[in-house]
C-alpha positions as CSV (number, residue, x, y, z in Angstrom):
1,M,0.1,0.0,0.1
2,I,1.3,3.5,-1.0
3,K,0.9,5.9,1.7
4,R,-0.1,9.4,0.9
5,E,2.3,12.4,2.2
6,V,1.5,13.7,5.3
7,K,1.7,17.2,6.4
8,K,4.7,17.2,9.1
9,S,4.1,19.6,12.1
10,Q,4.9,19.8,15.5
11,V,1.2,20.8,16.7
12,P,-1.5,19.6,14.5
13,V,-4.0,22.2,13.0
14,A,-7.6,21.5,13.3
15,L,-10.3,23.6,11.5
16,V,-13.7,22.9,12.9
17,T,-17.1,23.6,11.3
18,G,-20.1,23.4,13.5
19,A,-18.0,24.1,16.4
20,T,-21.1,26.3,18.1
21,G,-23.3,22.7,18.2
22,F,-23.5,20.2,20.9
23,V,-21.3,17.9,19.2
24,G,-19.1,20.4,17.5
25,S,-18.1,22.2,20.9
26,H,-17.3,19.3,22.6
27,L,-15.2,18.0,20.1
28,A,-13.2,21.7,19.7
29,R,-12.5,21.7,23.6
30,R,-11.3,18.2,23.1
31,L,-8.9,19.0,20.6
32,F,-7.6,21.9,22.5
33,H,-6.9,20.0,25.5
34,E,-5.2,17.3,23.1
35,G,-2.6,19.9,22.0
36,W,-4.2,20.9,18.9
37,Q,-4.1,24.4,17.3
38,V,-7.7,25.1,16.9
39,H,-9.4,27.3,14.6
40,I,-13.4,27.4,14.4
41,L,-15.5,28.5,11.0
42,I,-18.5,30.4,11.7
43,R,-21.2,32.6,10.3
44,A,-21.3,36.2,11.1
45,N,-24.6,35.5,13.3
46,S,-23.3,32.7,15.1
47,K,-22.9,32.7,18.8
48,V,-19.7,31.5,20.4
49,P,-20.1,28.9,23.3
50,P,-19.0,30.6,26.6
51,A,-16.6,28.0,27.7
52,A,-12.8,29.2,28.5
53,E,-11.2,27.4,25.7
54,F,-12.8,29.0,22.8
55,S,-10.8,32.2,23.8
56,H,-7.7,30.4,22.9
57,M,-9.4,29.2,19.6
58,T,-9.0,31.4,16.1
59,I,-12.3,32.2,14.8
60,H,-12.9,32.7,11.2
61,V,-16.1,34.2,9.8
62,Y,-17.7,33.2,6.8
63,D,-19.9,35.4,4.6
64,G,-21.5,32.7,2.8
65,S,-19.5,33.2,-0.6
66,T,-17.1,30.6,-2.0
67,S,-14.1,33.4,-1.9
68,S,-14.8,33.9,1.7
69,M,-14.4,30.2,2.4
70,I,-10.9,30.1,0.1
71,S,-9.8,32.8,2.3
72,C,-10.4,31.2,5.5
73,I,-9.2,27.9,4.6
74,K,-5.9,29.8,3.3
75,L,-5.5,31.6,6.6
76,A,-6.4,28.5,8.9
77,S,-3.9,25.9,6.8
78,P,-5.4,23.1,8.8
79,D,-3.9,19.5,8.8
80,V,-7.4,18.2,9.2
81,V,-10.9,19.5,8.5
82,F,-13.7,18.4,11.0
83,H,-17.0,18.8,9.4
84,L,-19.9,19.0,11.8
85,A,-22.0,21.9,10.5
86,S,-25.5,20.9,9.5
87,L,-29.1,21.9,9.9
88,F,-31.1,19.1,11.2
89,L,-34.8,18.8,10.3
90,S,-36.4,15.7,11.2
91,Q,-39.2,16.8,8.9
92,H,-39.3,19.8,6.8
93,E,-41.6,22.6,5.4
94,A,-41.6,23.7,2.0
95,S,-40.2,26.7,3.2
96,E,-37.3,25.2,4.7
97,V,-35.9,23.6,1.5
98,D,-33.6,26.2,0.6
99,A,-31.9,26.4,4.5
100,L,-31.5,22.6,3.8
101,I,-29.8,23.0,0.9
102,Q,-27.4,25.9,2.0
103,S,-26.2,24.3,5.2
104,N,-26.1,20.7,4.0
105,V,-24.9,20.8,0.4
106,L,-23.9,24.5,-0.5
107,F,-21.7,25.0,2.5
108,G,-20.1,21.7,2.3
109,A,-19.3,22.2,-1.6
110,Q,-17.4,25.3,-0.6
111,L,-15.6,24.0,2.1
112,L,-14.7,21.2,-0.4
113,E,-13.5,23.7,-2.7
114,G,-11.8,26.1,-0.2
115,M,-9.8,23.2,0.7
116,N,-8.6,22.2,-2.6
117,A,-7.8,25.7,-3.0
118,G,-5.8,26.0,0.1
119,G,-3.7,22.5,-0.5
120,V,-5.8,20.8,2.4
121,R,-6.7,17.2,1.6
122,F,-7.6,15.4,5.0
123,I,-11.5,16.0,6.1
124,I,-13.6,14.2,8.5
125,N,-17.3,14.3,7.6
126,T,-20.1,13.8,9.8
127,G,-23.0,11.6,8.1
128,T,-26.3,10.0,9.9
129,S,-27.6,6.7,10.4
130,W,-30.8,8.3,9.0
131,Q,-29.2,7.5,5.7
132,H,-30.4,3.9,6.0
133,F,-33.9,3.8,6.5
134,N,-35.3,0.1,7.3
135,N,-31.4,-0.8,7.3
136,E,-31.0,-0.2,3.4
137,N,-27.6,0.7,2.1
138,Y,-29.2,3.9,1.1
139,N,-32.8,4.9,2.1
140,P,-32.9,8.5,3.4
141,V,-35.5,8.9,6.4
142,C,-35.9,12.3,5.4
143,L,-34.6,15.2,3.4
144,Y,-31.8,16.0,5.7
145,A,-30.6,12.6,5.8
146,A,-30.6,12.9,1.6
147,T,-28.7,16.2,1.7
148,K,-26.0,14.5,4.0
149,Q,-26.2,11.6,1.2
150,A,-25.5,14.4,-1.4
151,F,-22.7,16.0,0.0
152,Q,-21.4,12.5,0.4
153,A,-21.5,12.3,-3.4
154,L,-19.6,15.7,-3.8
155,V,-17.0,14.3,-1.4
156,E,-16.3,11.4,-3.8
157,Y,-15.7,13.7,-6.5
158,Y,-12.7,15.6,-4.4
159,V,-11.6,11.9,-3.7
160,Q,-11.3,11.0,-7.4
161,A,-10.4,14.3,-8.8
162,H,-8.1,16.1,-6.4
163,G,-6.9,13.4,-4.1
164,F,-8.7,13.9,-0.7
165,S,-8.7,11.4,1.8
166,V,-12.1,11.3,3.8
167,I,-13.5,9.4,7.0
168,T,-17.1,9.9,7.2
169,L,-18.4,9.1,10.8
170,K,-22.0,8.3,10.4
171,L,-23.6,9.2,13.8
172,F,-26.5,7.7,15.6
173,D,-28.1,9.8,18.8
174,T,-26.1,11.4,21.2
175,Y,-26.3,12.9,24.6
176,G,-24.6,14.4,27.5
177,S,-25.1,16.3,30.7
178,D,-24.9,19.5,29.1
179,D,-26.8,19.0,25.9
180,P,-28.9,22.4,25.2
181,R,-31.0,20.7,22.5
182,Q,-34.5,20.4,22.9
183,K,-34.6,16.5,22.4
184,L,-35.5,13.3,24.6
185,F,-33.6,14.0,27.6
186,Y,-34.3,17.8,27.4
187,L,-38.3,17.1,27.2
188,L,-38.1,14.2,30.1
189,N,-36.0,16.8,32.7
190,K,-38.3,19.7,31.8
191,A,-41.5,17.2,32.1
192,S,-40.0,16.1,35.7
193,Y,-40.0,19.4,37.2
194,S,-43.1,20.3,35.8
195,G,-45.0,17.6,36.4
196,E,-46.6,18.1,33.0
197,L,-48.0,15.1,31.1
198,L,-45.7,14.5,28.3
199,N,-47.5,12.8,25.1
200,M,-45.3,10.5,23.3
201,S,-45.8,7.5,20.5
202,E,-46.3,4.0,21.6
203,G,-42.5,3.8,22.4
204,N,-41.5,1.1,20.2
205,Q,-39.3,2.6,17.6
206,M,-35.4,1.6,18.6
207,I,-33.1,4.2,19.5
208,D,-29.1,3.8,19.4
209,I,-27.6,6.3,21.6
210,V,-24.0,7.3,22.2
211,H,-22.7,9.3,24.7
212,I,-20.6,12.6,23.6
213,D,-17.4,11.6,25.3
214,D,-17.4,8.3,23.0
215,V,-18.5,10.4,20.1
216,V,-15.5,12.5,20.3
217,D,-13.1,9.7,20.9
218,A,-14.0,8.5,17.5
219,Y,-13.3,11.8,15.9
220,L,-9.8,11.9,17.3
221,I,-9.2,8.6,16.4
222,A,-10.3,9.1,12.6
223,A,-7.8,12.2,12.9
224,Q,-5.0,10.1,13.8
225,R,-5.6,7.5,11.1
226,L,-5.6,10.2,8.5
227,L,-2.2,12.0,9.4
228,G,-0.9,8.5,9.7
229,G,-1.4,8.6,6.1
230,R,-3.4,5.1,6.2
231,V,-6.6,6.5,4.2
232,L,-6.2,6.5,0.4
233,H,-9.6,7.3,-0.5
234,H,-13.1,7.8,1.5
235,E,-13.7,5.3,4.3
236,I,-17.4,5.4,6.2
237,Y,-18.0,4.1,9.6
238,S,-20.8,3.5,12.0
239,I,-20.7,5.3,15.4
240,S,-23.0,2.9,17.3
241,S,-23.5,1.9,20.5
242,G,-24.5,-1.9,19.5
243,Q,-27.1,-1.9,22.1
244,P,-30.4,0.0,21.0
245,L,-33.5,0.2,23.1
246,S,-36.8,0.9,22.5
247,L,-38.1,4.8,23.2
248,R,-39.8,2.9,26.2
249,E,-37.1,1.1,27.5
250,L,-34.8,4.2,27.4
251,V,-37.2,6.3,29.3
252,Q,-37.5,3.5,31.8
253,R,-33.7,3.6,32.4
254,Y,-33.6,7.5,32.6
255,C,-36.2,7.2,35.3
256,E,-34.5,4.6,37.4
257,V,-30.8,6.0,37.1
258,T,-31.8,9.5,37.9
259,K,-34.6,8.8,40.0
260,N,-36.8,11.3,37.8
261,A,-40.7,10.9,37.8
262,I,-42.2,11.6,34.4
263,N,-45.9,11.3,33.6
264,V,-45.7,9.6,30.1
265,N,-49.0,9.4,28.0
266,W,-47.9,6.6,25.6
267,G,-49.5,6.7,22.6
268,G,-50.7,10.3,22.9
269,R,-49.2,11.5,19.4
270,P,-48.7,9.2,16.1
271,Y,-45.5,8.1,15.0
272,R,-43.8,10.5,12.6
273,N,-44.1,9.5,8.8
274,R,-41.1,7.4,8.1
275,E,-40.4,6.8,12.0
276,V,-37.0,5.0,12.7
277,M,-38.6,1.6,14.1
278,S,-35.3,-0.4,13.4
279,T,-31.6,1.2,14.0
280,W,-28.8,0.8,11.1
281,S,-26.6,-2.5,11.9
282,N,-25.1,-2.9,8.6
283,G,-22.1,-0.4,9.4
284,E,-18.4,-0.9,9.5
285,S,-16.6,-0.2,12.8
286,L,-14.0,2.4,13.3
287,G,-10.7,0.6,14.3
288,G,-9.4,1.1,17.7
289,W,-13.4,2.6,18.9
290,K,-15.8,1.6,20.5
291,P,-18.0,2.9,23.5
292,K,-16.4,3.1,27.0
293,I,-19.6,4.8,29.0
294,D,-22.6,2.4,29.3
295,L,-25.8,4.0,29.4
296,N,-26.3,3.5,33.1
297,A,-23.2,5.6,33.7
298,G,-23.9,8.5,31.2
299,L,-27.6,9.1,32.6
300,A,-26.0,9.1,36.0
301,K,-23.7,11.8,35.1
302,M,-26.8,13.8,33.6
303,G,-28.7,13.5,37.2
304,K,-31.1,16.5,37.7
305,I,-30.1,18.6,35.3
């Protein structure tokens, strides 16, 4: 096997997109603590997280144009780009199509073009298990998942035409004690405090959930694989707990571990269109990675937020 030439740098340089989000902010902070020089790429209206680590990072403001993207990447000159920025919508309205394409396809295309102009060849892309409805090779759950697949197709062009080395990590559900997203555990906490009745579906859909610290580990392992010259084209890995639970089981486990009482009305709302009843299980595992934080330990860290 012929290894690609790897840029030699005493301190590795990272450019992180999506650093203002839950997963991206954790990754950026972890990279800083691991000794990376961290650059983050944001839009002018983005709010940088208040964590102290961000004061040590270089912030590049992107104005929406390809020329701006090229300038930002040339200034950062990263060894590895960590691409986590995206707009997530489980279901979309017609008015949201433009935003989905701009955030998940156009932005990514500009990022790849900027990398090419700046001579940067290593990128870790973030995909989703929702590209695999009914455990199929490709069947997008929703338009969001379809845009993820569209960007993956763009990646292939830059791999074949410009010699990019790429790792795509396909994530499942993620969680952690400081998660601000209004997802399941946020709703459970809110209901435990208010005592309000929480309407849910029948609860038989399966959920594969991975703690944020384990997710970040996967990005770091992928980065070392790229920097080690072991990725020649485009590798795709599933970042799965391997232990999916039904929504009912997950809520029960949450209540048992955190001692929070939740008043749930099972069947109080219908399943969504194309509800993910079974999780994707055909993905390849990332060598050297497996989840270290089991669900009970992760939930215990959450406690009463």
